[in-house]
C-alpha positions as CSV (number, residue, x, y, z in Angstrom):
1,X,-124.6,-290.4,-84.4
2,X,-125.3,-291.8,-81.0
3,X,-127.5,-289.5,-78.8
4,X,-126.3,-288.2,-75.4
5,X,-128.2,-286.2,-72.8
6,X,-125.9,-284.0,-70.6
7,X,-127.5,-283.1,-67.3
8,X,-125.7,-280.0,-66.2
9,X,-125.8,-277.2,-63.7
10,X,-125.0,-276.3,-60.1
11,X,-123.0,-274.0,-57.9
12,X,-119.2,-273.6,-57.6
13,X,-118.4,-274.6,-61.2
14,X,-118.9,-273.1,-64.7
15,X,-121.0,-276.0,-65.9
16,X,-122.1,-274.2,-69.0
17,X,-118.4,-274.2,-70.1
18,X,-117.6,-277.6,-69.1
19,X,-120.7,-279.3,-70.5
20,X,-120.0,-277.5,-73.9
21,X,-116.4,-278.7,-73.7
22,X,-117.5,-282.2,-73.0
23,X,-120.0,-282.2,-75.8
24,X,-117.3,-281.1,-78.2
25,X,-114.9,-283.9,-77.0
26,X,-117.6,-286.5,-77.5
27,X,-118.6,-285.2,-81.0
28,X,-115.3,-286.3,-82.2
29,X,-116.4,-290.0,-81.8
30,X,-119.8,-289.6,-83.2
31,X,-121.8,-288.6,-80.1
32,X,-124.4,-285.8,-80.5
33,X,-125.2,-284.2,-77.1
34,X,-128.1,-282.1,-75.8
35,X,-127.5,-280.1,-72.7
36,X,-130.1,-279.3,-70.0
37,X,-130.2,-278.0,-66.5
38,X,-133.7,-279.4,-65.9
39,X,-132.7,-282.8,-64.5
40,X,-136.0,-283.7,-63.1
41,X,-137.8,-282.7,-66.3
42,X,-135.4,-284.5,-68.6
43,X,-135.7,-287.7,-66.6
44,X,-139.5,-287.5,-66.1
45,X,-140.2,-289.8,-69.0
46,X,-138.4,-292.9,-70.4
47,X,-135.1,-292.1,-72.0
48,X,-134.7,-292.3,-75.8
49,X,-131.0,-291.6,-75.8
50,X,-128.1,-294.2,-75.8
51,X,-126.0,-292.2,-73.3
52,X,-126.8,-290.1,-70.3
53,X,-124.1,-287.9,-68.9
54,X,-124.0,-286.3,-65.5
55,X,-122.0,-283.0,-65.3
56,X,-123.8,-281.4,-62.4
57,X,-123.7,-280.6,-58.7
58,X,-127.2,-281.1,-57.3
59,X,-127.8,-282.4,-53.8
60,X,-129.9,-281.6,-50.7
61,X,-127.4,-279.1,-49.2
62,X,-128.2,-280.0,-45.6
63,X,-125.1,-278.4,-44.1
64,X,-125.6,-275.0,-42.5
65,X,-122.9,-273.4,-44.7
66,X,-125.0,-274.0,-47.8
67,X,-128.1,-272.4,-46.4
68,X,-127.9,-269.4,-48.6
69,X,-127.8,-271.5,-51.7
70,X,-130.6,-273.9,-50.9
71,X,-133.5,-271.9,-52.5
72,X,-131.8,-272.1,-55.9
73,X,-129.8,-275.3,-55.9
74,X,-131.1,-277.8,-53.3
75,X,-132.4,-280.9,-55.1
76,X,-134.0,-284.2,-54.5
77,X,-134.2,-286.7,-57.3
78,X,-137.8,-287.6,-58.0
79,X,-138.9,-291.2,-58.0
80,X,-139.8,-291.0,-61.8
81,X,-136.2,-289.9,-62.5
82,X,-134.8,-292.8,-60.6
83,X,-137.0,-295.2,-62.5
84,X,-135.9,-293.6,-65.8
85,X,-132.2,-294.0,-65.0
86,X,-132.6,-297.7,-63.9
87,X,-134.8,-298.5,-66.9
88,X,-132.1,-296.9,-69.1
89,X,-129.5,-299.2,-67.6
90,X,-131.9,-302.2,-67.9
91,X,-132.1,-301.4,-71.7
92,X,-128.3,-301.5,-71.9
93,X,-127.7,-297.8,-71.9
94,X,-124.6,-296.0,-70.6
95,X,-124.1,-293.4,-67.9
96,X,-121.1,-291.1,-68.2
97,X,-120.6,-289.5,-64.7
98,X,-118.2,-286.5,-64.3
99,X,-116.5,-284.9,-61.3
100,X,-119.2,-283.8,-58.9
101,X,-121.6,-286.6,-59.9
102,X,-120.3,-288.3,-56.9
103,X,-121.9,-285.6,-54.7
104,X,-125.2,-285.6,-56.4
105,X,-128.5,-287.2,-55.4
106,X,-127.6,-287.8,-51.7
107,X,-131.4,-288.4,-51.1
108,X,-131.2,-291.6,-53.2
109,X,-129.5,-294.5,-51.4
110,X,-129.2,-296.4,-54.7
111,X,-127.1,-293.8,-56.5
112,X,-123.7,-294.8,-54.9
113,X,-124.5,-298.4,-55.9
114,X,-125.0,-297.3,-59.5
115,X,-122.1,-295.0,-59.6
116,X,-119.7,-297.2,-57.7
117,X,-119.0,-294.7,-54.9
118,X,-119.9,-291.3,-53.5
119,X,-118.7,-288.2,-51.7
120,X,-119.3,-288.4,-48.0
121,X,-119.5,-285.3,-45.8
122,X,-117.3,-284.3,-44.0
123,X,-114.8,-287.1,-44.8
124,X,-114.4,-286.5,-48.5
125,X,-112.4,-283.4,-49.6
126,X,-110.1,-282.2,-52.3
127,X,-106.9,-280.2,-52.3
128,X,-106.8,-276.8,-53.9
129,X,-107.3,-276.6,-57.7
130,X,-103.9,-277.0,-59.3
131,X,-101.6,-279.2,-61.4
132,X,-101.8,-282.9,-60.6
133,X,-100.2,-286.0,-62.0
134,X,-102.6,-288.7,-63.1
135,X,-101.5,-292.3,-63.2
136,X,-103.2,-294.5,-65.8
137,X,-103.7,-298.3,-64.8
138,X,-104.0,-300.8,-67.6
139,X,-106.1,-303.9,-68.0
140,X,-109.2,-302.2,-69.5
141,X,-109.9,-301.1,-73.1
142,X,-110.7,-297.6,-72.0
143,X,-107.1,-297.0,-70.8
144,X,-105.0,-299.6,-72.4
145,X,-102.2,-297.8,-74.3
146,X,-102.8,-294.4,-72.7
147,X,-99.8,-292.9,-70.8
148,X,-99.8,-291.0,-67.5
149,X,-100.6,-287.3,-67.8
150,X,-100.6,-284.0,-65.9
151,X,-103.4,-281.5,-65.9
152,X,-105.0,-278.6,-63.8
153,X,-107.9,-280.1,-61.8
154,X,-109.2,-281.1,-58.4
155,X,-108.3,-284.4,-56.9
156,X,-111.4,-285.7,-55.1
157,X,-110.1,-287.6,-52.0
158,X,-111.4,-290.1,-49.5
159,X,-114.5,-291.0,-51.5
160,X,-116.5,-294.0,-50.3
161,X,-115.8,-296.5,-53.1
162,X,-117.5,-299.8,-53.4
163,X,-115.1,-302.8,-52.8
164,X,-115.5,-304.2,-56.3
165,X,-114.4,-300.9,-58.0
166,X,-111.0,-301.2,-59.7
167,X,-109.5,-297.7,-60.5
168,X,-108.5,-297.1,-64.1
169,X,-106.7,-293.9,-63.1
170,X,-105.6,-292.4,-59.8
171,X,-103.6,-289.5,-58.3
172,X,-101.7,-289.9,-55.0
173,X,-103.4,-293.2,-54.4
174,X,-106.9,-291.6,-54.8
175,X,-109.1,-293.5,-57.4
176,X,-110.1,-291.0,-60.1
177,X,-111.9,-293.1,-62.7
178,X,-113.5,-296.5,-63.1
179,X,-115.9,-298.4,-65.3
180,X,-118.4,-301.0,-64.3
181,X,-121.4,-303.0,-65.6
182,X,-124.7,-302.1,-63.9
183,X,-127.7,-304.2,-64.8
184,X,-127.6,-304.6,-68.6
185,X,-125.8,-301.3,-69.0
186,X,-122.6,-299.7,-68.2
187,X,-121.3,-296.8,-66.0
188,X,-118.1,-294.8,-66.2
189,X,-117.1,-292.3,-63.5
190,X,-114.4,-289.7,-64.0
191,X,-113.7,-287.5,-60.9
192,X,-111.8,-285.0,-63.0
193,X,-113.4,-282.1,-64.9
194,X,-113.6,-279.2,-62.6
195,X,-113.2,-276.6,-65.3
196,X,-112.4,-276.4,-69.0
197,X,-108.7,-276.8,-68.4
198,X,-109.3,-280.4,-67.6
199,X,-110.6,-280.9,-71.1
200,X,-107.6,-279.3,-72.8
201,X,-105.4,-282.3,-72.0
202,X,-105.2,-284.7,-75.0
203,X,-104.9,-287.9,-72.9
204,X,-107.9,-286.9,-70.8
205,X,-109.9,-286.2,-73.9
206,X,-108.9,-289.6,-75.3
207,X,-109.8,-291.3,-72.1
208,X,-113.3,-289.8,-72.2
209,X,-113.8,-290.6,-75.9
210,X,-112.9,-294.2,-75.2
211,X,-115.2,-294.3,-72.2
212,X,-118.0,-293.0,-74.4
213,X,-117.4,-295.7,-76.9
214,X,-117.2,-298.4,-74.3
215,X,-120.4,-297.1,-72.7
216,X,-122.1,-297.4,-76.2
217,X,-120.6,-300.9,-76.6
218,X,-118.7,-299.8,-79.6
219,X,-115.1,-300.8,-80.5
220,X,-112.5,-298.7,-78.5
221,X,-109.3,-299.9,-80.0
222,X,-107.4,-297.4,-82.1
223,X,-109.0,-294.4,-80.5
224,X,-106.7,-291.7,-78.9
């Protein structure tokens, strides 16, 4: 079994439920997950796992409307944690980044370059949670052979995406998923996953399982 560390927690989402759902999805392809909300603590020392997953919403919360949440949820990523993540990639490790990972770690200018994009206040936004159609784009082993699908989720819109990012899935022209090499490792971002209904869709589950295998540099063909 490959070992996966799921970094979870934050406001506005049921991260306990979605992290558990994600762990269950990945277990079907031989990935054993540990879940923690102590992001700084978990990344305070060199990583011994093959995969690190971000399913969290932790940022500085500078806007006035978040003032009441800052005491509990405001977060700055320590220097040691940044080093752990970059060393993990240098050793060939994988990063699986879900949904609100694009909002996280706004105190670290290097995070968008790792992830491939970021949420930018106030430009970025999303329509209300609801049914959306997802278009799958071929040309990558993670998505080759998967068909388009519908699910209940949020469509993150007008993210700042790096020019070299090629979307593997989109909705209404908004890129929702991409995969990229970073240093000696690999990164996959999936903007879906607001609540557990997102993980009920079989194609989305297959996409995530394929992504995990690709991040682990294992064969993806025949999955899903």
